[in-house]
TORNU-110661 format. One record per residue (C-alpha): residue number from 1; residue in three letters; z, x, y. Coordinates in steps of 0.1 Angstrom, whole numbers, plus 5000, padded with zeros to 4 digits. Example, Ala and Ser with C-alpha at 12.3 -4.5 7.8 and 13.67 -1.06 7.14 Angstrom:
ATOM_num_residuo_z_x_y
ATOM_1_Ala_5078_5123_4955
ATOM_2_Ser_5071_5137_4989
***
This chain:
ATOM_num_residuo_z_x_y
ATOM_1_Met_4999_5000_4999
ATOM_2_Gly_5010_5033_5022
ATOM_3_Ser_4974_5045_5017
ATOM_4_Phe_4952_5013_5025
ATOM_5_Val_4976_5014_5061
ATOM_6_Ser_4967_5049_5069
ATOM_7_Ile_4934_5039_5057
ATOM_8_Phe_4929_5017_5083
ATOM_9_Ile_4943_5029_5106
ATOM_10_Val_4923_5057_5109
ATOM_11_Val_4889_5033_5104
ATOM_12_Ile_4905_5014_5139
ATOM_13_Ala_4905_5049_5153
ATOM_14_Phe_4876_5056_5151
ATOM_15_Phe_4858_5027_5162
ATOM_16_Ile_4877_5031_5187
ATOM_17_Ile_4872_5070_5190
ATOM_18_Ile_4834_5058_5188
ATOM_19_Ser_4834_5032_5215
ATOM_20_Gly_4844_5058_5242
ATOM_21_Ile_4806_5069_5236
ATOM_22_Phe_4778_5062_5255
ATOM_23_Thr_4743_5071_5271
ATOM_24_Val_4725_5067_5299
ATOM_25_Lys_4691_5061_5300
ATOM_26_Gln_4664_5084_5316
ATOM_27_Gln_4657_5072_5357
ATOM_28_Thr_4698_5052_5348
ATOM_29_Ala_4727_5059_5366
ATOM_30_Ala_4760_5034_5350
ATOM_31_Ile_4789_5027_5368
ATOM_32_Val_4820_5034_5353
ATOM_33_Glu_4852_5014_5361
ATOM_34_Arg_4887_5020_5353
ATOM_35_Phe_4912_4988_5352
ATOM_36_Gly_4885_4969_5372
ATOM_37_Lys_4884_4995_5401
ATOM_38_Phe_4857_5018_5407
ATOM_39_Leu_4863_5052_5388
ATOM_40_Ser_4829_5068_5390
ATOM_41_Ile_4791_5070_5386
ATOM_42_Arg_4771_5087_5353
ATOM_43_Asn_4735_5099_5354
ATOM_44_Ser_4716_5099_5325
ATOM_45_Gly_4731_5119_5289
ATOM_46_Leu_4757_5114_5266
ATOM_47_His_4791_5107_5287
ATOM_48_Phe_4826_5096_5274
ATOM_49_Lys_4854_5071_5289
ATOM_50_Ile_4888_5064_5280
ATOM_51_Pro_4884_5036_5252
ATOM_52_Leu_4899_5002_5260
ATOM_53_Ile_4907_5015_5300
ATOM_54_Asp_4876_5025_5309
ATOM_55_Lys_4844_5001_5309
ATOM_56_Ile_4806_4998_5320
ATOM_57_Ala_4806_4981_5349
ATOM_58_Gly_4767_4977_5351
ATOM_59_Arg_4734_4996_5350
ATOM_60_Ile_4714_5007_5380
ATOM_61_Asn_4673_5009_5376
ATOM_62_Leu_4661_5044_5396
ATOM_63_Lys_4624_5039_5389
ATOM_64_Ile_4601_5020_5417
ATOM_65_Gln_4600_4983_5411
ATOM_66_Gln_4577_4958_5422
ATOM_67_Leu_4587_4924_5437
ATOM_68_Asp_4556_4896_5444
ATOM_69_Val_4563_4874_5470
ATOM_70_Asn_4540_4840_5476
ATOM_71_Val_4547_4827_5505
ATOM_72_Glu_4532_4793_5523
ATOM_73_Thr_4528_4795_5565
ATOM_74_Lys_4502_4784_5586
ATOM_75_Thr_4478_4802_5607
ATOM_76_Lys_4474_4801_5644
ATOM_77_Asp_4444_4775_5638
ATOM_78_Asp_4464_4755_5622
ATOM_79_Val_4455_4761_5584
ATOM_80_Phe_4478_4766_5562
ATOM_81_Val_4473_4800_5534
ATOM_82_His_4496_4812_5505
ATOM_83_Leu_4497_4852_5511
ATOM_84_Lys_4507_4870_5479
ATOM_85_Val_4532_4899_5494
ATOM_86_Ser_4539_4928_5468
ATOM_87_Val_4569_4951_5473
ATOM_88_Gln_4575_4981_5462
ATOM_89_Tyr_4608_4995_5464
ATOM_90_Gln_4634_5022_5447
ATOM_91_Val_4672_5023_5448
ATOM_92_Thr_4683_5060_5465
ATOM_93_Arg_4705_5080_5446
ATOM_94_Ala_4725_5092_5471
ATOM_95_Lys_4734_5055_5475
ATOM_96_Ile_4733_5043_5438
ATOM_97_Tyr_4777_5028_5450
ATOM_98_Asp_4760_5008_5480
ATOM_99_Ala_4734_4990_5456
ATOM_100_Phe_4754_4982_5431
ATOM_101_Tyr_4787_4968_5449
ATOM_102_Lys_4774_4955_5485
ATOM_103_Leu_4747_4935_5475
ATOM_104_Glu_4748_4907_5451
ATOM_105_Ser_4715_4899_5445
ATOM_106_Pro_4683_4924_5457
ATOM_107_Ser_4652_4904_5443
ATOM_108_Ala_4665_4877_5464
ATOM_109_Gln_4674_4894_5499
ATOM_110_Ile_4638_4915_5500
ATOM_111_Thr_4620_4878_5492
ATOM_112_Ser_4644_4859_5523
ATOM_113_Tyr_4628_4889_5544
ATOM_114_Val_4596_4891_5530
ATOM_115_Phe_4595_4850_5544
ATOM_116_Asp_4611_4858_5574
ATOM_117_Val_4590_4882_5583
ATOM_118_Val_4553_4864_5570
ATOM_119_Arg_4560_4834_5588
ATOM_120_Ala_4568_4851_5623
ATOM_121_Glu_4539_4872_5621
ATOM_122_Val_4510_4853_5607
ATOM_123_Pro_4511_4817_5629
ATOM_124_Lys_4499_4848_5660
ATOM_125_Met_4467_4850_5638
ATOM_126_Lys_4434_4828_5632
ATOM_127_Leu_4424_4824_5600
ATOM_128_Asp_4399_4854_5604
ATOM_129_Asp_4421_4875_5619
ATOM_130_Val_4450_4872_5590
ATOM_131_Phe_4422_4886_5566
ATOM_132_Glu_4410_4914_5589
ATOM_133_Arg_4446_4923_5599
ATOM_134_Lys_4467_4922_5560
ATOM_135_Asp_4474_4958_5566
ATOM_136_Asp_4491_4947_5602
ATOM_137_Ile_4512_4924_5580
ATOM_138_Ala_4522_4939_5551
ATOM_139_Asn_4534_4972_5579
ATOM_140_Ala_4555_4945_5596
ATOM_141_Val_4574_4932_5565
ATOM_142_Lys_4571_4974_5552
ATOM_143_Thr_4594_4979_5587
ATOM_144_Glu_4614_4955_5585
ATOM_145_Leu_4629_4954_5550
ATOM_146_Asn_4637_4994_5556
ATOM_147_Asp_4659_4989_5583
ATOM_148_Ala_4674_4957_5567
ATOM_149_Met_4679_4975_5531
ATOM_150_Leu_4686_5008_5539
ATOM_151_Asp_4720_5002_5543
ATOM_152_Tyr_4721_4985_5508
ATOM_153_Gly_4711_5017_5488
ATOM_154_Tyr_4674_5003_5489
ATOM_155_Asp_4642_5019_5497
ATOM_156_Ile_4613_5003_5506
ATOM_157_Ile_4585_5026_5491
ATOM_158_Arg_4551_5005_5500
ATOM_159_Thr_4543_4968_5509
ATOM_160_Leu_4508_4949_5503
ATOM_161_Val_4497_4924_5506
ATOM_162_Thr_4469_4911_5478
ATOM_163_Asp_4461_4877_5477
ATOM_164_Ile_4450_4852_5510
ATOM_165_Asp_4442_4821_5496
ATOM_166_Pro_4439_4790_5520
ATOM_167_Asp_4435_4757_5508
ATOM_168_Asp_4407_4745_5489
ATOM_169_Lys_4395_4719_5517
ATOM_170_Val_4393_4756_5540
ATOM_171_Lys_4374_4777_5518
ATOM_172_Asp_4349_4753_5506
ATOM_173_Ser_4344_4749_5548
ATOM_174_Met_4346_4784_5552
ATOM_175_Asn_4316_4787_5521
ATOM_176_Arg_4294_4756_5539
ATOM_177_Ile_4299_4778_5567
ATOM_178_Asn_4286_4814_5558
ATOM_179_Ala_4260_4792_5535
ATOM_180_Ser_4242_4780_5565
ATOM_181_Glu_4246_4810_5582
ATOM_182_Arg_4222_4825_5554
ATOM_183_Glu_4200_4797_5555
ATOM_184_Lys_4194_4799_5591
ATOM_185_Val_4193_4842_5587
ATOM_186_Ala_4170_4834_5561
ATOM_187_Ala_4150_4806_5577
ATOM_188_Glu_4141_4830_5606
ATOM_189_Phe_4132_4854_5590
ATOM_190_Glu_4108_4831_5570
ATOM_191_Gly_4093_4826_5604
ATOM_192_Glu_4092_4856_5615
ATOM_193_Ala_4068_4863_5589
ATOM_194_Glu_4048_4835_5592
ATOM_195_Arg_4045_4844_5631
ATOM_196_Ile_4030_4874_5614
ATOM_197_Lys_4007_4863_5590
ATOM_198_Ile_3999_4838_5618
ATOM_199_Val_3987_4863_5640
ATOM_200_Ala_3970_4892_5614
ATOM_201_Val_3948_4859_5607
ATOM_202_Ala_3934_4848_5643
ATOM_203_Arg_3932_4892_5648
ATOM_204_Ala_3915_4900_5617
ATOM_205_Glu_3893_4862_5626
ATOM_206_Ala_3889_4874_5665
ATOM_207_Glu_3873_4904_5647
ATOM_208_Ser_3849_4887_5629
ATOM_209_Lys_3838_4867_5655
ATOM_210_Arg_3831_4900_5676
ATOM_211_Leu_3811_4917_5651
ATOM_212_Gln_3791_4889_5643
ATOM_213_Gly_3784_4880_5678
ATOM_214_Gln_3775_4917_5681
ATOM_215_Gly_3754_4912_5650
ATOM_216_Ile_3741_4884_5663
ATOM_217_Ala_3729_4902_5696
ATOM_218_Asp_3715_4931_5681
ATOM_219_Gln_3692_4911_5661
ATOM_220_Arg_3679_4891_5685
ATOM_221_Arg_3673_4926_5703
ATOM_222_Glu_3655_4939_5678
ATOM_223_Ile_3637_4906_5671
ATOM_224_Ala_3625_4914_5714
ATOM_225_Arg_3618_4946_5704
ATOM_226_Gly_3594_4937_5674
ATOM_227_Leu_3578_4906_5697
ATOM_228_Glu_3570_4938_5730
ATOM_229_Glu_3553_4957_5708
ATOM_230_Ser_3536_4931_5691
ATOM_231_Val_3523_4923_5721
ATOM_232_Glu_3518_4961_5734
ATOM_233_Val_3493_4961_5698
ATOM_234_Leu_3476_4931_5703
ATOM_235_Asn_3467_4938_5741
ATOM_236_Asn_3451_4969_5730
ATOM_237_Val_3432_4959_5708
ATOM_238_Gly_3415_4933_5741
ATOM_239_Ile_3440_4900_5736
ATOM_240_Asn_3460_4888_5768
ATOM_241_Ser_3495_4879_5766
ATOM_242_Gln_3498_4844_5764
ATOM_243_Glu_3475_4850_5732
ATOM_244_Ala_3496_4867_5719
ATOM_245_Ser_3519_4848_5724
ATOM_246_Ala_3507_4818_5709
ATOM_247_Leu_3499_4841_5678
ATOM_248_Ile_3533_4853_5673
ATOM_249_Val_3545_4816_5677
ATOM_250_Val_3525_4804_5647
ATOM_251_Thr_3530_4834_5629
ATOM_252_Gln_3566_4830_5629
ATOM_253_His_3557_4794_5630
ATOM_254_Tyr_3541_4799_5593
ATOM_255_Asp_3562_4820_5584
ATOM_256_Thr_3592_4797_5581
ATOM_257_Leu_3578_4769_5565
ATOM_258_Gln_3572_4795_5535
ATOM_259_Ser_3607_4805_5537
ATOM_260_Val_3615_4768_5533
ATOM_261_Gly_3591_4762_5509
ATOM_262_Ser_3604_4786_5490
ATOM_263_Gln_3638_4770_5480
ATOM_264_Thr_3634_4746_5454
ATOM_265_Asn_3664_4729_5460
ATOM_266_Ser_3658_4723_5500
ATOM_267_Asn_3658_4689_5519
ATOM_268_Leu_3650_4707_5554
ATOM_269_Ile_3627_4689_5570
ATOM_270_Leu_3611_4708_5604
ATOM_271_Leu_3594_4684_5625
ATOM_272_Pro_3573_4687_5648
ATOM_273_Asn_3547_4704_5610
ATOM_274_Ala_3518_4695_5626
ATOM_275_Pro_3493_4733_5630
ATOM_276_Glu_3491_4725_5669
ATOM_277_Ala_3530_4723_5666
ATOM_278_Gly_3530_4764_5676
ATOM_279_Ser_3511_4761_5709
ATOM_280_Asn_3530_4729_5719
ATOM_281_Met_3558_4749_5715
ATOM_282_Leu_3553_4774_5738
ATOM_283_Asn_3531_4754_5763
ATOM_284_Asp_3563_4737_5764
ATOM_285_Met_3582_4770_5767
ATOM_286_Ile_3558_4783_5793
ATOM_287_Ala_3560_4749_5815
ATOM_288_Ser_3600_4752_5810
ATOM_289_Phe_3597_4788_5823
ATOM_290_Thr_3577_4781_5854
ATOM_291_Ala_3597_4748_5861
ATOM_292_Ser_3632_4770_5863
ATOM_293_Ser_3617_4796_5884
ATOM_294_Gln_3603_4770_5916
ATOM_295_Ile_3639_4753_5909
ATOM_296_Gly_3658_4785_5914
ATOM_297_Glu_3631_4797_5945
ATOM_298_Glu_3636_4765_5960
ATOM_299_Met_3674_4768_5957
ATOM_300_Lys_3675_4805_5966
ATOM_301_Lys_3655_4791_6003
ATOM_302_Gln_3679_4759_6005
ATOM_303_Asn_3707_4786_6003
ATOM_304_Glu_3693_4805_6028
ATOM_305_Arg_3685_4782_6054
ATOM_306_Lys_3722_4764_6053
ATOM_307_Glu_3732_4802_6059
ATOM_308_Arg_3707_4808_6092
ATOM_309_Lys_3723_4774_6105
ATOM_310_Ala_3757_4785_6100
ATOM_311_Ala_3755_4815_6116
ATOM_312_Glu_3732_4796_6143
ATOM_313_Glu_3768_4773_6142
ATOM_314_Gly_3789_4805_6147
ATOM_315_Lys_3773_4822_6176
ATOM_316_Thr_3769_4788_6192
ATOM_317_Glu_3811_4780_6191
ATOM_318_Lys_3811_4820_6202
ATOM_319_Arg_3793_4815_6234
ATOM_320_Lys_3816_4780_6241
***
């Protein structure tokens, strides 16, 4: 019986001793209290505490931690928007005591400050400015948190505005505005391309007309030279100019008839078609040229008489 009691006492003592041994992980600090009062801070490694007297009150994570805070607020142009702010913070080794004993819930405290800063900064901006100046919002949150949390042993490493989400109706309106702007730009480019195409076609048509007119002028010039040479040749063999002109007109008349007759599907009718048509045509042309020449001479004489009369009236006025 006595040996059984001794073994039991030894086992109990062993477990008591074992309970006094503990380890602390890397990047972690353990807070040891004695009878409810702070005793020491133990860093990573193997440690010993007095069993039943000392206890581990808690452990502090020394790694960089991240807290995501979702904030809903209103912009200057009365648009409700959701912002996601990510806060990266760390407990400083020199203030582990303050981080453990001064602050009950660091995440709730950080969240409150983030809400306060965001709802103070965003209402000063329009929606477009919120997207463009999100870094300014993040810097304002970091500055405010550093001033507030440093006394509690927390160092704010970085703050980021990771998401800006307006109301669905606002996003639809923004997408429609963007689509309308792009359609407007596309319409302007299409109109400019159509204008360039029309100008190019007009220039090509003008150049074609110019070349066509030049070709007709050159053709008529060559025809005139040919007629002149033909008349000159006929004059050399004793045929006067009128007879030569009549011969050329008749020759061209029959050449035209031959050209028309060579076309199998032609429905052209040449009027007049009598053999004397060329001679009549020539006589009519000569009569027309003579009449027009006489009319021109008469108009010239009338203009000269008007000028003389106006000059005489001018001299009379000067004498008066």
